[in-house]
LOTORLUM-763103 format. One line per 4 residues: for each residue z, y, x of C-alpha. Coordinates in steps of 0.05 Angstrom, whole numbers, plus 5000, padded with zeros to 4 digits. Each point is the difference from the previous one (the first is absolute). Example, Ala and Ser with C-alpha at 12.3 -4.5 7.8 and 13.67 -1.06 7.14 Angstrom:
# LOTORLUM-763103
5156:4910:5246 ~ 4987:5069:5027
//
This chain:
# LOTORLUM-763103
8834:9676:4399 ~ 4946:4950:4981 ~ 4981:4988:5073 ~ 5071:4979:5016
5011:4955:4939 ~ 4938:4956:5012 ~ 5021:4977:5069 ~ 5070:4984:4975
4971:4959:4944 ~ 4954:4965:5050 ~ 5057:4981:5046 ~ 5041:4976:4940
4941:4957:4978 ~ 4993:4970:5069 ~ 5074:4983:5001 ~ 4996:4965:4933
4937:4961:5022 ~ 5031:4977:5065 ~ 5070:4985:4974 ~ 4983:4927:4990
4976:4989:5071 ~ 5048:4968:5050 ~ 5002:4951:5058 ~ 4990:4931:4969
4989:4928:5021 ~ 4928:4979:5006 ~ 4973:4974:4934 ~ 4939:4956:4989
4975:4999:4928 ~ 4960:4943:4970 ~ 4964:5013:4935 ~ 4967:4953:4951
4934:5011:5036 ~ 5032:4971:5062 ~ 5029:4936:4971 ~ 4954:4995:4939
5056:4983:4952 ~ 5040:5030:4942 ~ 5045:5061:4997 ~ 5073:4979:5000
5034:4966:5059 ~ 5061:4966:4969 ~ 5027:4966:5062 ~ 4990:5000:5076
5020:4947:5051 ~ 4980:4979:5071 ~ 4984:4927:5012 ~ 5020:4958:5059
4927:5006:5022 ~ 5013:5076:5008 ~ 4951:5015:4943 ~ 5022:5047:4945
4999:4974:4928 ~ 4998:5042:4937 ~ 5008:4985:4926 ~ 4943:5041:4972
4995:4987:4925 ~ 4947:4946:4994 ~ 4995:4989:5075 ~ 5040:4974:5058
4979:5045:5058 ~ 5003:4980:5072 ~ 4991:5047:5060 ~ 5004:4978:5072
4984:5068:5031 ~ 4926:4983:5003 ~ 4977:4974:4933 ~ 5021:5004:4928
4999:4938:4956 ~ 5013:4994:4926 ~ 5014:4939:4956 ~ 5006:4987:4926
5048:4952:4966 ~ 4967:4942:4964 ~ 5022:5029:4933 ~ 4982:5071:5023
5067:5030:4978 ~ 5033:5061:5032 ~ 5040:4986:5063 ~ 5065:5040:4996
5040:4972:5058 ~ 4994:4964:5067 ~ 5049:4973:5051 ~ 4989:4968:5068
5036:4936:5020 ~ 4973:4965:5062 ~ 4925:4989:4993 ~ 5002:5008:4924
4988:5063:4961 ~ 5034:4993:4933 ~ 4972:5040:4942 ~ 5020:5013:4928
4959:5021:4941 ~ 4996:4992:4925 ~ 5028:4932:4982 ~ 4980:4975:5068
5031:4994:5069 ~ 4983:4960:5063 ~ 4982:5011:5072 ~ 4940:5013:5046
4985:4968:5067 ~ 4945:5013:5049 ~ 4950:4949:5020 ~ 4932:5007:5034
5005:5075:4999 ~ 5013:5005:4925 ~ 5060:5004:4954 ~ 5010:4941:4952
5046:5002:4940 ~ 5047:4945:4977 ~ 5033:5009:4932 ~ 5074:4981:4993
5009:5017:4927 ~ 4936:4967:4975 ~ 5014:4931:4971 ~ 5076:5010:5000
5002:5034:4932 ~ 5049:5053:5025 ~ 4974:5052:4951 ~ 5011:4992:4925
4944:5017:4952 ~ 5036:5061:4973 ~ 5018:5028:5069 ~ 4959:5056:5030
5032:5001:5069 ~ 4973:5033:5063 ~ 5030:4986:5068 ~ 5019:5068:5028
5040:4979:5060 ~ 5004:4940:5047 ~ 5057:4990:5050 ~ 5034:4944:5039
5074:4986:4990 ~ 5039:4940:5027 ~ 4935:4964:5020 ~ 4971:5005:4930
4942:5043:4977 ~ 5016:5044:4939 ~ 4945:5025:4954 ~ 5027:5056:4957
4973:5028:4935 ~ 5035:5051:4957 ~ 5037:4945:4962 ~ 4998:4935:5039
5013:4974:5071 ~ 4958:4940:5023 ~ 5034:4966:5058 ~ 4956:4955:5043
5031:4953:5052 ~ 4934:4974:5027 ~ 4994:4944:4949 ~ 5030:5020:4934
5004:5064:4959 ~ 5064:5022:4967 ~ 4995:5051:4944 ~ 5057:5049:4989
4992:5045:4939 ~ 5041:5063:5002 ~ 5034:5029:4938 ~ 4975:5071:5015
4940:5038:5025 ~ 5002:5010:5076 ~ 4964:5046:5048 ~ 5006:4963:5066
5044:4952:5040 ~ 5029:5017:5068 ~ 5034:4962:5056 ~ 5059:5038:5027
5054:4970:5046 ~ 4972:4930:4986 ~ 5010:5012:4926 ~ 4947:5001:4946
5006:5063:4959 ~ 4963:5009:4935 ~ 4987:5070:4974 ~ 4994:5002:4925
4966:5058:4965 ~ 5058:5016:4953 ~ 5062:4961:5020 ~ 5009:5018:5073
4999:4953:5060 ~ 5019:4926:4999 ~ 5016:4948:5053 ~ 4971:4930:4994
5038:4938:5022 ~ 4977:4929:4985 ~ 4950:5025:4949 ~ 5054:5040:4965
5005:5075:4998 ~ 5060:5045:5001 ~ 5003:5076:4995 ~ 5022:5039:5061
5061:5041:4982 ~ 5004:5074:5017 ~ 4925:5010:4995 ~ 4999:5020:4928
4966:5066:5017 ~ 4938:4960:5014 ~ 4992:4978:4929 ~ 4937:5023:4964
4968:5012:5068 ~ 4937:4968:5027 ~ 5019:4979:5070 ~ 4943:4993:5049
5037:4983:5064 ~ 5068:4980:5026 ~ 5008:5003:5076 ~ 5059:4989:5047
5005:5047:5060 ~ 5060:5008:5046 ~ 5052:4973:4952 ~ 4973:5041:4943
4960:4975:4941 ~ 4946:5047:4976 ~ 4976:4994:4928 ~ 4934:5035:4986
4989:5016:4926 ~ 4935:5022:4971 ~ 5022:5067:4969 ~ 5072:5011:5020
4994:5001:5075 ~ 5039:4959:5050 ~ 5071:4972:4995 ~ 5043:4975:5058
5052:4946:4996 ~ 5052:5004:5055 ~ 5067:4964:5001 ~ 4992:4982:4927
4986:5071:4977 ~ 4932:5018:4971 ~ 4979:5073:5003 ~ 4936:5042:5002
4968:5008:5068 ~ 5023:5066:5029 ~ 4934:5022:5030 ~ 4958:5060:4980
4941:4954:4993 ~ 5034:4962:4943 ~ 4986:5055:4950 ~ 4927:5000:5019
4997:4925:4990 ~ 5025:5005:4928 ~ 4937:5037:4980 ~ 4953:4962:5046
5015:4931:4968 ~ 5018:4950:5054 ~ 4956:4938:5000 ~ 5021:4965:5064
5046:5011:5060 ~ 5012:4965:5066 ~ 5041:5011:5063 ~ 4960:4992:5064
5013:5003:5075 ~ 5025:5061:5037 ~ 5049:5019:4945 ~ 4946:5020:4951
4997:4994:4924 ~ 4934:4997:4964 ~ 4997:5018:4926 ~ 4936:4994:4960
4994:5040:4936 ~ 4955:5002:4940 ~ 4979:5073:5007 ~ 5020:5028:5068
4974:4950:5049 ~ 5048:4972:5051 ~ 5062:5028:5034 ~ 5018:4978:5070
5072:5018:5013 ~ 5031:5001:5070 ~ 5072:4980:4987 ~ 5021:5025:5069
4979:5072:4987 ~ 4999:4998:4924 ~ 4930:5030:5004 ~ 4941:4972:4963
4925:5003:4996 ~ 4962:4998:4935 ~ 4932:4966:5006 ~ 4958:5012:4939
4932:5020:4975 ~ 5010:5071:5022 ~ 4998:4979:5072 ~ 4971:4931:5016
5008:4949:4943 ~ 4945:4984:4950 ~ 5049:4990:4943 ~ 5072:5022:4984
5019:4937:4962 ~ 5032:4948:5046 ~ 5002:4931:4969 ~ 5022:4958:5059
5023:5004:5073 ~ 4988:4949:5054 ~ 5017:4996:5074 ~ 4960:4969:5056
5025:4971:5065 ~ 4994:5068:5033 ~ 5049:5027:4947 ~ 4946:5046:4973
4991:5011:4925 ~ 4947:4975:4953 ~ 5000:5035:4933 ~ 4971:4971:4937
4976:5060:4960 ~ 4978:5007:4928 ~ 4931:5008:5030 ~ 4992:4976:5071
5039:4979:5061 ~ 5033:5041:5055 ~ 5022:4979:5070 ~ 5053:5046:5028
5020:4994:5073 ~ 5073:5021:4991 ~ 5020:4961:5062 ~ 4947:5030:5045
5012:5051:5055 ~ 4942:5040:4973 ~ 5005:5052:4945 ~ 4945:5043:4971
4999:5071:4976 ~ 4939:5009:4957 ~ 4975:5056:4956 ~ 4954:4977:4945
4995:5068:4968 ~ 4957:5031:5055 ~ 5046:5061:5006 ~ 5026:4981:5068
4932:4988:5032 ~ 4989:4968:5068 ~ 5062:4999:5043 ~ 4987:5019:5073
5072:4999:5024 ~ 5069:4981:4973 ~ 5071:5008:5025 ~ 5069:4982:4976
5051:5053:4983 ~ 5075:4994:4985 ~ 4984:4996:4926 ~ 4933:4967:4998
4930:5011:5027 ~ 4954:5057:5019 ~ 4925:4990:4995 ~ 4939:5038:5024
4937:4987:4960 ~ 4932:5032:4988 ~ 5032:5031:4937 ~ 5057:5033:5038
5072:4982:5018 ~ 5043:4957:4954 ~ 5072:4979:5002 ~ 5035:4942:4967
5075:5010:4997 ~ 5054:4976:4951 ~ 4947:4961:4962 ~ 4962:5064:4987
4929:5010:5026 ~ 4976:5072:5005 ~ 4945:5040:5033 ~ 5023:5054:5048
4979:5070:4976 ~ 4955:5042:5045 ~ 4980:4938:5041 ~ 4940:4976:4961
4937:4978:5036 ~ 4989:4954:5059 ~ 5063:4981:5038 ~ 4990:4957:5062
5064:4982:5035 ~ 5076:4998:4993 ~ 5042:4992:5063 ~ 5075:5001:5006
5030:5042:5055 ~ 5076:4994:5002 ~ 5019:5017:4928 ~ 4937:5039:4984
4932:4977:4975 ~ 4938:5033:5028 ~ 4941:4997:4952 ~ 4928:5009:5022
4962:5031:4942 ~ 4931:5028:4988 ~ 5032:5069:4989 ~ 5045:4998:5061
5062:4966:5027 ~ 5063:4994:4957 ~ 5072:4981:5010 ~ 5044:4960:4952
5074:5006:5013 ~ 5061:4992:4955 ~ 4957:4993:4938 ~ 4961:5064:5014
4928:5010:5020 ~ 4977:5058:5044 ~ 4937:5019:5038 ~ 5007:4995:5076
4931:5029:5019 ~ 4929:5008:4977 ~ 4972:4946:5046 ~ 4952:4964:4954
4990:4925:4996 ~ 5057:4968:5038 ~ 4971:4929:5006 ~ 5052:4969:5045
5064:5017:5036 ~ 5020:4964:5065 ~ 5063:5005:5042 ~ 4987:5012:5074
5024:4944:5046 ~ 5024:5049:5054 ~ 5045:5049:4961 ~ 5024:5020:4931
4936:5034:4980 ~ 4952:4980:4944 ~ 4924:5003:4998 ~ 4963:5014:4936
4926:4983:4990 ~ 4966:5050:4953 ~ 4932:5022:4975 ~ 4995:5052:5055
5033:4967:5060 ~ 5070:4985:5025 ~ 5067:5032:4987 ~ 5061:4986:5044
5070:5006:4970 ~ 5043:5005:5062 ~ 5067:4991:4966 ~ 5012:4949:4946
5062:5039:4977 ~ 4962:5065:4994 ~ 4930:4988:4974 ~ 4983:5074:4998
4989:4997:5076 ~ 4928:4977:5007 ~ 4940:5008:5045 ~ 4927:4993:4978
4957:4968:5053 ~ 4943:5046:5021 ~ 4931:4974:5019 ~ 4994:4942:4951
4983:5028:4931 ~ 4979:4933:4971 ~ 5025:4956:4943 ~ 5049:4955:5038
5022:4935:4966 ~ 5043:4964:5053 ~ 5042:5026:5058 ~ 5047:4972:5052
5038:5021:5062 ~ 5034:4958:5053 ~ 4992:5045:5061 ~ 5023:5071:5010
4947:5055:4992 ~ 4949:4949:4973 ~ 4981:4987:4928 ~ 4950:4950:4972
4963:5017:4936 ~ 4947:4964:4958 ~ 4951:5040:4959 ~ 4997:4981:4927
4926:4986:5009 ~ 4982:4988:5072 ~ 5029:5005:5069 ~ 5064:4989:5041
5029:5060:5034 ~ 5049:5009:5058 ~ 5036:5067:4998 ~ 5036:5026:5062
5054:5053:4992 ~ 5043:5042:5046 ~ 5075:5007:4996 ~ 4993:5052:4944
4957:4954:4957 ~ 4939:5041:5015 ~ 4934:4963:5003 ~ 4974:4988:5070
4942:4953:4985 ~ 4970:4961:4941 ~ 4958:4940:5018 ~ 4959:4954:4956
5019:4935:5034 ~ 4957:4954:4957 ~ 4938:5039:5015 ~ 5016:5005:5074
5008:4925:5002 ~ 4931:4995:4966 ~ 5026:4962:4938 ~ 4941:5007:4953
5037:4981:4936 ~ 5064:5040:5000 ~ 5005:5012:4926 ~ 5067:4990:4965
5042:4993:5062 ~ 5072:4976:4987 ~ 5060:5014:5045 ~ 5057:4949:5001
5066:5005:5037 ~ 5027:4933:5022 ~ 5068:5010:5031 ~ 4987:5052:5054
4925:4987:5007 ~ 4944:5035:4963 ~ 4941:4958:4979 ~ 4933:5022:4970
4960:4959:4950 ~ 4927:5020:5009 ~ 4945:4961:4966 ~ 5041:4937:4994
5022:5001:5073 ~ 5069:5018:5029 ~ 5005:5049:5058 ~ 5055:5031:5043
4993:5059:5046 ~ 5005:4992:5075 ~ 5027:5066:5026 ~ 4980:4982:5072
4926:4987:4987 ~ 4999:5047:4939 ~ 4963:4945:4962 ~ 5011:4961:4936
5012:4926:5014 ~ 4998:4939:4955 ~ 5069:4976:4980 ~ 5000:4924:5008
5064:4987:4960 ~ 4977:5035:4936 ~ 4927:4981:5006 ~ 5020:4927:5003
5048:5004:4941 ~ 4975:5055:4954 ~ 4925:4997:4992 ~ 4963:5018:4936
5057:5041:4970 ~ 4985:5061:4957 ~ 5067:5035:5003 ~ 5067:4996:5037
5066:5035:4986 ~ 5062:5002:5043 ~ 5068:4985:4968 ~ 5047:5000:5060
4999:4978:5072 ~ 4993:4926:4983 ~ 4967:5002:4931 ~ 4933:5024:4976
4949:4981:4946 ~ 4926:4986:5004 ~ 4946:4998:4947 ~ 4950:4945:5017
4943:4979:4954 ~ 5036:5030:4940 ~ 5067:4964:5013 ~ 5065:5031:5025
5037:4966:5057 ~ 5069:5024:5023 ~ 5006:4989:5075 ~ 5064:4988:5040
4992:5011:5075 ~ 5044:4954:5040 ~ 4985:5023:5071 ~ 4925:4989:5008
5000:4948:4945 ~ 4981:5020:4930 ~ 5030:4965:4940 ~ 4956:5007:4939
5018:4995:4927 ~ 4958:5017:4939 ~ 5007:5037:4935 ~ 4962:4970:4942
4939:5039:4978 ~ 5020:4999:4927 ~ 5053:5054:5012 ~ 4949:5051:5025
4931:4973:4984 ~ 4952:5059:4992 ~ 5057:5050:5008 ~ 5001:5015:5075
4976:5070:5017 ~ 4953:4992:5060 ~ 5021:5036:5064 ~ 5062:5026:4965
5049:4942:5006 ~ 5071:5026:5011 ~ 5067:4965:5003 ~ 5069:5031:4991
5059:4960:5026 ~ 5067:5005:4965 ~ 5052:4953:5031 ~ 4972:4930:4987
4947:5021:4949 ~ 4931:5026:5011 ~ 4959:5043:4952 ~ 4925:4993:5000
4955:5049:4962 ~ 4948:4977:4949 ~ 4949:5037:4959 ~ 5043:4994:4937
5070:4998:5030 ~ 5033:4963:5057 ~ 5030:4934:5022 ~ 5071:4990:5023
5010:4939:5043 ~ 5046:4967:5050 ~ 4974:4970:5064 ~ 5036:4942:5030
4982:4962:5063 ~ 5013:4933:4969 ~ 4977:4935:5031 ~ 4938:4971:4969
5015:4951:4944 ~ 4963:4935:4995 ~ 4950:5007:4944 ~ 4992:4940:4955
4929:5006:4975 ~ 4973:4953:4948 ~ 4927:4989:4986 ~ 4969:4980:4934
4926:4985:5004 ~ 4957:4993:4938 ~ 4930:4971:4996 ~ 4967:5005:4933
5068:5021:4972 ~ 5031:4935:5024 ~ 5057:5000:5050 ~ 4983:4963:5064
5044:4975:5056 ~ 4997:5014:5074 ~ 4943:4962:5034 ~ 4964:4991:4934
4925:4996:4992 ~ 4961:5049:4958 ~ 4928:5001:4977 ~ 4948:5037:5039
4984:5071:4978 ~ 5062:5003:4954 ~ 5051:5056:5000 ~ 5069:4990:5031
5054:5048:4974 ~ 5062:5001:5043 ~ 5066:5032:4978 ~ 5044:5018:5060
5070:5003:4971 ~ 5060:5028:5037 ~ 5048:4998:4940 ~ 5020:5071:5019
4986:5058:4954 ~ 5039:5058:5032 ~ 5003:5038:5065 ~ 5004:4937:5043
4932:4975:4977 ~ 4961:4984:5063 ~ 4933:5029:5020 ~ 4954:4939:5005
4933:4987:5031 ~ 4956:4938:5006 ~ 4948:4969:5045 ~ 4951:4945:4982
4986:4948:5053 ~ 4988:5031:5069 ~ 4982:5069:4975 ~ 5023:5057:5044
5013:5048:4943 ~ 5065:5006:4963 ~ 4986:5017:4927 ~ 5053:5034:4958
5023:4962:4938 ~ 4998:5048:4942 ~ 5047:4986:4942 ~ 5012:4930:5026
4932:4973:4981 ~ 4946:4970:5044 ~ 4933:4980:4970 ~ 4953:4958:5044
4927:4989:4983 ~ 4938:4973:5034 ~ 5037:4957:5049 ~ 4964:4952:5047
5012:4927:4989 ~ 5051:4968:5045 ~ 5074:5009:5017 ~ 5032:5068:4995
5069:5028:5016 ~ 5028:5064:4969 ~ 5057:5031:5040 ~ 5047:5052:4970
5031:5052:5046 ~ 5056:5051:4992 ~ 4982:5066:5032 ~ 5052:5049:5026
4950:5051:5024 ~ 4993:4972:5069 ~ 5004:4924:4998 ~ 4973:4947:4953
5048:4943:4988 ~ 4975:4936:4967 ~ 5043:4984:4939 ~ 4959:4949:4962
4934:4962:4999 ~ 4956:4962:4951 ~ 4947:4949:5018 ~ 4943:4978:4956
4933:4967:5005 ~ 4936:5024:4968 ~ 4958:4941:4978 ~ 4929:4994:5022
4949:5028:4951 ~ 4978:4951:4946 ~ 4935:4993:5037 ~ 5039:4975:5061
5046:4952:4962 ~ 5003:4925:5017 ~ 4957:4980:4941 ~ 4950:5055:5013
4996:4981:5074 ~ 4990:4928:4977 ~ 4946:5024:4953 ~ 4969:5040:5057
4999:4936:5043 ~ 4968:4962:4943 ~ 4949:5055:4989 ~ 4985:5003:5075
4994:4924:5001 ~ 4954:5002:4939 ~ 4959:5055:5032 ~ 4996:4961:5065
4980:4936:4962 ~ 4947:5038:4961 ~ 4977:5032:5064 ~ 4996:4932:5033
4961:4971:4942 ~ 4955:5060:4998 ~ 4989:4996:5075 ~ 4985:4926:4994
4951:5013:4944 ~ 4971:5057:5038 ~ 4993:4956:5062 ~ 4964:4947:4958
4955:5054:4972 ~ 4987:5024:5070 ~ 4981:4930:5021 ~ 4953:4994:4941
4973:5069:5014 ~ 4992:4981:5073 ~ 4960:4939:4981 ~ 4958:5041:4953
4992:5052:5055 ~ 4980:4947:5050 ~ 4950:4972:4950 ~ 4975:5070:4987
4996:5015:5074 ~ 4962:4936:5010 ~ 4951:5020:4947 ~ 4995:5069:5029
4989:4970:5069 ~ 4946:4956:4972 ~ 4968:5059:4965 ~ 5008:5041:5064
4968:4944:5040 ~ 4944:4994:4949 ~ 4993:5075:4999 ~ 5001:5001:5075
4946:4947:5001 ~ 4960:5039:4949 ~ 5012:5062:5041 ~ 4975:4966:5062
4940:4976:4961 ~ 4989:5070:4973 ~ 5008:5028:5070 ~ 4950:4949:5024
4952:5018:4945 ~ 5013:5073:5015 ~ 4985:4986:5072 ~ 4935:4966:4980
4984:5059:4955 ~ 5015:5048:5056 ~ 4954:4960:5046 ~ 4946:5001:4946
5013:5074:4991 ~ 4993:5011:5075 ~ 4936:4959:4997 ~ 4973:5039:4942
5022:5064:5034 ~ 4960:4977:5060 ~ 4942:4986:4955 ~ 5007:5068:4968
5003:5031:5067 ~ 4939:4959:5021 ~ 4963:5020:4937 ~ 5019:5072:5012
4971:4992:5070 ~ 4938:4969:4970 ~ 4992:5058:4953 ~ 5010:5046:5057
4944:4964:5037 ~ 4956:5009:4940 ~ 5015:5073:5002 ~ 4980:5001:5073
4937:4962:4982 ~ 4981:5051:4948 ~ 5014:5055:5048 ~ 4959:4964:5052
4941:4991:4951 ~ 5004:5073:4983 ~ 4998:5016:5074 ~ 4939:4955:5009
4965:5033:4942 ~ 5012:5067:5030 ~ 4978:4980:5071 ~ 4942:4952:4989
4932:5023:4979 ~ 4962:4935:5004 ~ 5004:4968:4932 ~ 4994:4928:5021
5050:5008:5055 ~ 5044:5037:4952 ~ 4995:4942:4951 ~ 5015:4950:5053
5062:5037:5024 ~ 5027:5008:4930 ~ 4994:4927:4984 ~ 5033:4984:5066
5059:5046:4984 ~ 5007:4972:4930 ~ 5000:4930:5025 ~ 5053:5014:5051
5047:5035:4952 ~ 4986:4962:4936 ~ 5063:4984:4958 ~ 5010:4935:4966
5010:5004:4925 ~ 5053:4946:5005 ~ 5036:5040:5051 ~ 5004:5061:4954
5027:4959:4943 ~ 5053:4970:5046 ~ 5018:5070:5023 ~ 5012:5026:4930
5041:4938:4981 ~ 5044:5007:5062 ~ 5008:5075:4988 ~ 5024:4988:4929
5050:4946:5022 ~ 5029:5044:5054 ~ 5010:5058:4954 ~ 5014:4961:4937
5069:5031:4987 ~ 4973:5069:5013 ~ 4943:4988:4951 ~ 5049:4975:4946
5046:5060:5008 ~ 4941:5047:4999 ~ 4973:4970:4936 ~ 5068:5004:4966
5007:5074:5017 ~ 4928:5020:4991 ~ 4965:4950:4953 ~ 4939:5046:4993
4976:4988:5072 ~ 4935:4963:5011 ~ 4988:4945:5051 ~ 4965:5050:5045
5059:5047:4994 ~ 5047:4943:5020 ~ 4954:4981:5058 ~ 5001:5073:5024
5076:5001:4994 ~ 5005:4937:5043 ~ 4955:5031:5054 ~ 5040:5064:4999
5066:4960:5004 ~ 4969:4965:5061 ~ 4994:5070:5029 ~ 4924:4997:5005
4960:5065:5004 ~ 4947:5021:4950 ~ 4947:4987:5053 ~ 5027:4928:5008
5005:4989:4925 ~ 4929:5024:4983 ~ 4963:4939:5027 ~ 5052:4952:4973
4990:5028:4930 ~ 4925:5008:5014 ~ 5002:5074:4983 ~ 4991:5063:5040
5054:5039:5035 ~ 4995:5054:4946 ~ 5004:4946:4947 ~ 5066:4977:5029
5027:5071:5000 ~ 4978:5009:4927 ~ 5032:4933:4982 ~ 5064:5021:5035
5001:5065:4959 ~ 4992:4962:4934 ~ 5054:4950:5022 ~ 5050:5057:5012
4987:5024:4930 ~ 5013:4931:4971 ~ 5064:4994:5041 ~ 5024:5069:4975
5007:5027:5071 ~ 5001:5074:5015 ~ 4963:5032:5057 ~ 5059:4998:5048
5014:4926:4990 ~ 4976:4953:5055 ~ 4960:4943:4968 ~ 5010:4949:5055
5076:5011:5003 ~ 5005:4995:4924 ~ 4964:4933:5002 ~ 5046:4974:5055
5061:5013:4954 ~ 4973:4956:4944
//
C-alpha cells in the first residue's frame, strides 16, 4: 500500500508545483542593480524621443534601450508622477512641480511652482498625478488641482479628499475617497448621479471602452456603467480582484484589458475570449505589487513595481512557456493538442491542458520526440515508443530512443530514427504495422526518403549511410557514403529535406547525391546561402529555420530566393539545446523547444521596415555631434538607439572605416578606444541573416596627439631651429678651433721638420764619424792582422833558431846564424804596443761585457778570451802571450773555471755569445 501511495503523492506534488506555469508574453525584468535607483516606480511614460521615463522616488529615470540615466530634483524630494507633453517631461513631487527637457545628452529641470508661491505654509501637498485637459496641464494632489496654461498657475482647492482625476468622454471626473465621483466644469464640481454605490471607495481608474465606462475600485472590484446604469462587472475575475486590491487598470490594443494589483501581480484579460493570464511572482515578475502601467509605441506594457520595472511584450507574436521550478527539465519536443500542449523532456512526458500542468505517469525518464500522425501523437522515449490518443497514453513498442520521426516523401509511411537503427511504420492509420531495418544496428539520428527502396540515414556520431531495400522492405545493401567519398570529417552529419530534394550538411558543407555517378556533390545553392550554420530544421515546403552563430533565423523560400528574418536572441539566449532543435507547426504558430520550456511564435513574411536608428556619442561623458573632433587616446562611447524595445528590435552590426569585418552590437553599446588620429566613419548595419543594410552612420575626427598639435609642432620647429643654430655656432667655433689647431700643427710640424733635419744632419755626421771609425777599425784590424803576422814570423824565427841549434856544431857559425835570424825577425816594441791598443779598441764592447759579467777576470784572462774569440789555436796564442803551448792549455783550464763552464761547454762558442 505504501508503494502505491508515494507515487500518487509525487504526482500530486508535481501538479501543484506546475499549476502556475502557462504560456505568457515575454517579460524583461529590471532590478535596482540595473538602473541603480530606488525601489518604487510610481509612474511610467514614453517620451517623444522614444525613451522610457520613470518616477522612481528620488529619481527621474530615463532608459533608451541602451543606457540608464537617473536625475535628482534640486530639492531632492520624491517624484510621484510624470507626464509627457511634446519635448517636456512634467514631474510632480512634494510641494514642487515643473518639467524636464533634454539638452546636450542630459536632462535639465525647470521648476514651475518655485517662485509662484502656489503652496501655502501649512500645506503638505504631493503631486500624485499629472494630465493634460483642454490644452492645460493639471497637477493633482489629494486636495488641490494646480492648473497651468503655460504662463500662469490656477489653484483649485477641493472640499474633499480625492484619489485621482480621470478624463472620460472629454469630461474631467474627480474620484473622491468618501463622496463618490464628481464632474468638474469651469473649476466647479458636481456629483454624478446614480453612482452612489461608489461612495467610500478608493477609485484607482476609470476607463471608457466600447460605450461602457469601467470603474476600478481598490477593494470592491470593477463596476460598469452602461446606458446610465451602474452595476458590478459580471466576470469571474471580478471576485478575484476584490481580494487582490486593484492599483491601476488600462485598456490596450487588441481588445485587451490590463489590471495591476497590489498583491497578485497583473491580469491581462482578452475581452474577445474572456480568458486571462495572470503574470506574477510565481512565474516571471520580480514583485506582485503593481504601482503603475505605461505603454510604449509598440503597445507593449511597462510596469512600475513596488521594487523594480517589468517590460511585458503583450503585443508581440512571441509567447514563452517557462518552468522556473526545475520540475519540467529540458524540453526536447513540444506539440499542441486540442486542449493544450504535450511536452517531451529529459524528466519525462508532461501535458498542459485546461490550465493544469501534470506529469504523465509511467513515462518518466528521457523523452526525445513528439510527432503528430493524423489524430495520434507518437512519442519517442528512452523506454520505447508510445502513443497518445484521446487523452490516453499507451505503449506502441519497445523500440528504445526514438530520436526523430520523418514522413516518407513517396508514400504514407513514417521512418523512425532510434538508438538501434531504423523502424518503418508503413501505415499512418495503423502504427502497429512496422518493419525494423536489418543490417544497420547503429544509433541513427536523422533519416529521409525521397526515392523508392532507398533510405538515407545519419549516424548520431559519424557517417552517412545509404540503405537499399527490396519491395518487401528487406535490406539489400548498406553503404557508408561519406567514407566512400573519402570525407575525412564526417562527424555529426545532418540530413535536411528541402521540398523533394535531400541535402546533407557535412563539416559545414552542403552535399547532394548524384545517383548516376554515385557520388556526393557540392550543392551550390545552399553553400552560397547557408554557410557556418550549426543547425537547420524544416517547417514546411517553403519554411525552415537555421541556427547561425547562436542566432535563430526563420527562412522563407521564394523559388530559389531566400527571405531571411531574425528572432531576437533575448527570447532564447542560452536555452537552445544543441543538435536537438525541433519545431512543431500548428496553423500559423510554431513551437520551438528550449531547455526550460518552449517558445510559441508566428512567422510572417512581412516587407522590411525602414529602421530609424539614432546615434548618441559621448566623449568624456559629454554628448558630441556628428563630425565632431575628439582628443587623441580618449574613449568614445556610442549608443545605437532604435527606439524599439519589443520583438521588432533590429539586429545591428557596425563597421569602422574600411574594415571588412561586421561587428555585432551588443546591447546597443559601442566603445571605441585607441583610435588613430584622423577622420573616421562608423557605419551601422541591419542584418537579416544574409545581407547587411546600412541604416545610419556617424563621423568623427580624432585629434592629433598633443605632441603633434600646432603649438607642439611650432615648438618642434623652434627647437630644431635652435638646435641648428647651436650646431652652426658650434661648427663655426669648431672650424675656428681647427684653424688654430692647424696653425699650431703647422708650427709643430715645422719644428719637427727642423728637428728632423737637424737630426738627419746629426745622423749624417754620426754616420760619417761611424764611417771614419769603421775605416780606423779596418786599419787597426789590418794592423792587428799585421802584428799577428809579425808574431807568427817571430815564432818561425824561434823555430828556425832551434833548428840551427840542433843542426850546427860549429859554435861561431852557430852564433852568427842565430844573430842573423834574430835580426831578420826582430819585433819592434812600438809595434807591439800598437797591436795591443788596436786589439782593445776592436774588442772594446766585448771586453766591457765580459768585465760586467765576470769582474774577477785578470788582464791576461781577458787577452786569452780575445784570442779565443778570434778563433786562434793554443799553438798560435802561445807566442802571443809569450808562454808555452802547455801554459796556454793550463790558462784555458783556469779560465773555464772562472767562467763557470762545465766540461761539455765549448769555450770559444761561449765567448762568441757575449
